[in-house]
C-alpha positions in Angstrom: 327.8 124.2 31.1 326.6 127.4 32.6 328.7 129.0 35.4 327.0 129.3 39.0 325.3 132.6 39.1 326.6 134.9 41.9 324.2 136.3 44.6 324.4 139.0 46.0 322.5 140.4 49.1 320.7 143.7 47.5 320.7 145.6 44.2 323.0 147.4 41.9 322.4 150.6 42.3 322.8 152.6 38.7 323.0 156.5 38.9 323.0 158.0 35.7 322.4 161.6 34.1 319.3 162.5 31.8 321.2 162.2 28.6 322.0 159.3 26.2 325.7 160.0 26.7 325.5 158.9 30.3 322.4 156.5 29.9 323.4 154.5 27.2 326.6 152.7 29.0 324.5 152.5 32.5 321.6 150.8 30.0 324.6 148.2 28.7 325.9 147.5 32.4 321.9 147.0 33.5 321.3 144.7 30.7 324.6 142.6 31.6 324.1 142.4 35.3 320.4 141.7 34.5 321.9 138.2 32.8 323.8 137.7 35.7 320.4 137.7 37.8 321.2 140.7 39.8 318.3 143.1 40.6 319.0 146.6 39.2 317.7 150.1 40.7 318.3 153.2 38.0 318.6 156.4 39.9 318.4 159.7 38.2 316.3 163.2 37.5 313.2 164.1 36.5 313.8 163.3 33.1 313.8 159.7 33.6 310.4 158.6 32.2 311.9 159.6 28.8 314.2 156.6 29.0 312.1 154.3 30.9 312.1 151.6 28.3 315.9 151.2 28.3 315.5 149.9 31.5 312.3 147.7 31.5 313.7 145.3 34.4 314.3 148.0 36.8 312.9 149.9 39.6 313.6 153.6 38.6 313.8 156.5 41.0 314.0 159.9 40.1 315.4 162.4 42.8 316.4 166.0 42.8 319.8 167.2 41.2 321.1 170.2 39.6 324.2 171.9 38.4 325.9 174.3 40.7 326.4 176.9 37.7 323.3 178.8 38.8 322.6 182.6 37.7 323.6 184.7 40.4 323.8 183.4 44.6 320.3 183.0 44.5 320.9 180.5 41.6 323.8 178.6 43.5 321.6 178.6 46.8 318.6 177.0 45.0 320.9 174.3 43.0 323.0 173.5 46.3 319.6 172.7 47.8 318.2 170.3 45.3 321.7 168.4 45.5 321.2 168.4 49.3 317.4 167.0 48.7 319.0 164.9 46.3 321.5 163.3 48.7 318.8 163.0 51.4 316.2 161.5 49.4 318.8 158.8 47.9 320.4 158.5 51.5 316.6 157.1 52.2 316.0 155.4 49.4 319.3 152.8 50.3 317.7 152.7 53.4 314.8 151.3 52.2 316.6 149.1 49.4 320.0 148.1 50.9 322.0 148.2 48.0 325.2 146.2 47.4 327.0 148.7 45.3 326.2 151.7 43.7 328.0 153.0 40.0 327.7 156.5 38.5 328.1 157.3 35.1 328.6 161.0 35.5 326.1 164.0 34.7 325.2 166.3 37.9 322.1 163.9 38.6 324.8 161.3 39.9 326.3 163.6 42.3 323.4 163.0 44.8 323.4 159.5 44.5 326.7 159.1 44.9 327.4 161.3 47.7 324.3 159.5 49.5 326.3 156.0 49.0 329.2 157.6 50.6 327.7 158.5 53.4 326.0 155.3 53.9 329.4 153.7 53.4 328.2 151.6 50.6 330.8 150.5 47.9 330.8 152.6 45.5 332.2 153.3 41.8 332.0 156.2 39.2 332.6 155.5 35.4 334.5 157.9 33.2 333.6 157.7 29.6 335.7 160.1 28.2 339.6 160.9 27.8 338.2 164.1 30.6 337.4 163.5 33.6 333.7 165.5 33.7 333.3 168.1 36.6 330.6 165.7 38.5 333.1 162.8 38.5 335.7 164.9 39.0 334.3 165.5 42.7 332.8 162.2 42.9 335.8 160.4 42.5 337.4 161.6 46.2 334.5 159.7 48.0 334.4 156.6 45.5 336.1 153.0 46.3 337.1 152.9 42.5 337.1 154.6 38.8 336.3 152.7 36.0 337.4 154.5 33.5 337.6 154.3 29.2 341.4 155.5 29.6 344.2 154.3 31.8 344.7 158.2 32.9 341.7 160.5 31.8 342.6 164.5 32.1 342.7 166.1 35.7 342.4 162.9 37.5 344.6 163.5 41.0 347.8 161.5 41.8 346.0 160.7 45.0 343.2 159.0 43.1 345.4 157.2 40.3 345.2 154.1 42.6 341.2 153.8 42.3 341.2 153.5 38.5 340.2 150.2 36.4 340.5 150.5 33.1 337.0 149.1 31.8 336.5 150.7 28.4 333.2 152.1 27.5 330.5 149.7 27.2 328.0 149.6 24.8 324.2 148.4 25.1 322.8 144.9 23.3 321.7 146.9 20.3 325.3 148.0 19.4 326.6 144.8 20.6 324.6 142.9 18.0 325.9 144.9 15.4 329.7 144.5 16.2 332.2 143.8 13.6 329.4 144.0 11.2 330.6 143.3 7.4 331.6 146.7 6.2 331.5 147.1 2.0 332.3 150.2 0.7 330.2 151.3 -2.5 331.5 151.5 -5.8 330.6 154.5 -7.8 327.6 153.0 -9.3 325.9 152.1 -6.0 323.9 153.6 -3.3 325.6 155.4 -0.7 324.1 155.4 3.1 324.7 158.5 4.8 323.8 158.8 8.5 323.5 162.1 10.0 323.2 162.1 13.7 323.5 164.8 16.5 323.4 162.9 20.0 320.6 161.5 21.8 318.8 165.6 22.3 320.0 166.6 18.5 322.3 169.2 17.2 320.9 172.0 15.5 324.3 172.5 13.7 323.5 169.3 11.4 320.2 170.7 10.4 322.2 173.9 9.3 325.0 172.6 7.6 324.1 169.0 6.1 321.6 169.8 3.9 323.3 172.9 2.2 326.0 170.5 1.9 324.3 167.6 0.2 322.4 170.0 -1.9 325.5 171.5 -3.4 326.9 167.8 -4.4 326.8 167.4 -8.0 324.5 165.7 -9.2 325.6 162.0 -10.0 326.4 162.2 -6.1 323.3 163.3 -5.3 321.6 160.5 -6.8 323.2 157.7 -5.1 322.5 158.9 -1.4 320.3 157.1 0.9 320.2 159.5 3.8 318.8 158.9 7.6 319.2 162.3 9.5 318.3 163.1 13.0 317.0 166.3 13.7 315.5 168.3 16.6 311.7 168.3 16.0 311.7 172.1 15.0 314.1 172.0 12.5 312.5 168.9 11.1 310.4 170.6 8.1 312.8 172.8 7.0 315.6 169.8 6.6 312.9 168.0 4.7 311.9 171.1 2.2 315.5 171.0 1.6 316.5 167.4 0.8 313.2 167.6 -1.4 314.0 169.9 -3.6 317.6 168.8 -4.6 316.1 165.3 -5.0 317.5 163.4 -2.1 316.3 160.7 -0.6 315.9 161.2 2.9 314.2 159.4 6.6 314.3 161.9 8.9 313.1 161.5 12.5 313.9 163.6 15.6 315.2 160.4 17.6 316.0 156.8 16.5 315.5 153.8 18.8 317.6 151.5 16.6 320.7 153.7 16.0 323.1 150.8 16.3 321.4 148.8 13.3 321.4 152.6 11.5 325.1 152.7 12.0 325.8 149.4 10.9 323.9 149.9 7.5 325.7 153.2 7.2 328.8 153.8 4.8 329.9 157.2 6.8 328.5 158.9 9.7 328.6 162.0 10.5 327.7 163.4 14.2 329.1 164.5 17.4 331.6 163.2 19.3 330.1 162.1 22.4 331.9 158.9 24.4 328.9 156.6 23.3 328.8 157.5 19.7 332.6 157.0 19.4 332.5 153.8 21.4 329.4 152.2 18.9 331.2 153.5 15.8 334.5 151.7 17.2 332.6 148.7 18.5 330.5 148.3 15.1 333.5 149.6 12.8 332.2 152.3 10.7 333.9 155.5 9.6 333.0 158.8 10.8 333.2 162.3 10.3 333.0 163.9 13.7 332.1 167.4 14.9 332.7 168.3 18.3 330.4 170.1 20.9 332.3 173.4 20.6 332.9 175.9 24.2 333.0 172.8 26.3 334.8 173.4 29.3 336.7 170.0 29.4 336.8 169.9 25.6 335.7 166.0 25.8 334.2 165.9 22.6 337.1 167.2 20.8 339.6 164.4 22.8 337.0 161.8 21.7 337.2 162.3 18.0 341.0 163.3 18.1 341.3 159.4 19.5 339.3 158.1 16.1 341.0 160.5 13.5 344.7 160.1 14.9 344.2 156.1 14.4 342.4 156.9 10.9 339.2 155.8 11.7 337.5 159.0 10.9 337.7 162.8 10.4 337.4 165.4 12.8 336.2 169.1 11.5 335.3 171.3 14.4 332.2 173.4 14.2 334.2 176.8 13.3 335.1 175.4 9.7 332.0 173.1 9.6 330.6 174.8 6.9 327.9 173.6 3.8 331.4 174.0 1.1 333.9 172.5 3.7 331.5 169.3 3.9 330.5 169.2 0.4 334.3 169.0 -0.5 334.8 166.2 2.0 332.0 164.0 0.9 332.8 164.3 -2.5 336.3 163.2 -1.8 335.1 160.5 0.5 332.2 158.9 -1.9 334.7 158.7 -4.9 337.1 157.0 -2.7 335.7 153.4 -1.5 339.7 152.2 -0.6 339.8 155.4 2.0 336.5 154.4 3.6 337.0 150.4 3.7 340.4 151.5 5.5 338.9 154.0 7.9 336.1 151.5 8.7 338.8 148.9 9.8 340.8 151.4 11.8 337.5 152.0 13.8 337.3 147.9 14.2 340.3 148.1 15.8 339.3 150.7 18.3 336.7 149.1 19.7 336.1 147.3 23.5 333.6 144.7 23.2 334.5 143.5 26.1 333.6 146.8 28.0 330.3 145.9 29.6 332.0 142.1 31.3 334.9 144.0 32.6 332.4 146.8 33.8 330.3 144.2 35.4 333.5 142.2 37.2 334.5 145.0 38.7 331.0 145.8 40.3 331.0 142.5 41.6 334.2 142.9 43.1 333.0 145.9 44.7 329.6 144.3 46.2 332.2 141.3 47.7 334.4 143.9 49.1 337.4 142.6 46.3 338.9 145.9 45.6 343.0 145.1 45.8 344.8 145.5 42.5 344.6 142.4 40.5 348.0 142.6 38.8 348.0 144.5 35.4 345.9 147.9 35.9 342.7 147.2 34.4 342.8 143.2 34.4 339.2 141.9 35.8 338.8 138.7 37.8 336.7 136.4 36.3 333.4 136.0 37.7 330.3 133.8 37.1 327.9 135.0 34.2 328.7 136.8 31.2 326.9 138.0 28.1 325.8 134.8 27.2 324.5 133.8 30.3 320.8 133.0 31.2 318.1 136.3 31.3 316.3 136.9 34.7 313.0 137.9 34.8 313.3 140.9 37.4 310.0 142.6 38.1 309.1 145.6 36.1 307.8 148.9 38.6 307.2 152.2 37.0 309.3 155.6 37.5 309.0 157.0 41.2 309.6 160.0 42.4 310.4 159.6 46.1 308.1 161.6 48.6 309.6 164.7 49.9 
């Protein structure tokens, strides 16, 4: 018998940056909240329209936002004005829609909605996907009621904010949950080898620079086995395609794949960046990976994510400075000839997965909306509330992206 739905007085606002790393967990939460019968509103920046189809049941508002790191004093002042303007517009939007709770997923577009929520005394939470608190969340956590975290003690968390932590894990979208724990069978030496190469939602040029040359350098017997799917930036597609055609490698190329979780599930090995959403989906689905963290990052969050999987035996990390065609070809030769190693890595990846993360996070959001923010025993334990992933779907109205009048 289905549990009774919990009714909230107003919508739940999701604030997220305009990249997949921030929007994917927000999308996962929106899907779960819709199943529980809640209305969802998305606040983000002008890039929202690109991802509108990921939130088909939500009102979407685009508000101004900017990173403070501008060129010179004029750039800083311009950024501060955008943040102020975005905060004022978010404050005004909240006055109209009267949200029950606001949750931010990081990225600079999160800051104005979170600051406005704090000013209106709306229950507020931020979610940190990485082992390192992002710069926006580092600031925002001072003003919120709770920090939903993938890790118990993310780096840069102040001691005075530690009591706000709820360990939920990083939620993955329905498309990834549909593939959770999909059977993995490493191919024998005479079977096709499915290789997936991705650079995150915005692509990564290094994958187009290194991977084609590495695969072309493989022995002919290995090249003949490859069934390749690769994401590449639009401007790189033609040169990548030409390299694969000359090498006789069967490849499907695109600048973006809408069905990435299904492609992860089909892959025998994934090569990619180490963003939190990528790592979480690899773990929930259970696939071995070779991860190349984004270099020169101030916080080195992707390196921390990659180290987590590599230290557990779920994959291998190659820092970009050593990610060369020669080194990659050698590693692929080794892995393609050792199916037992791949099988062990797939099993280790699955052990790192948190398929209950979206349920935990939705539970926390509901508790915040009800004003129940007290600790519930063991850190990270979530009180069960009505609803859940198997609940009925609620048909919420569809409204196109809005930019609130300045």
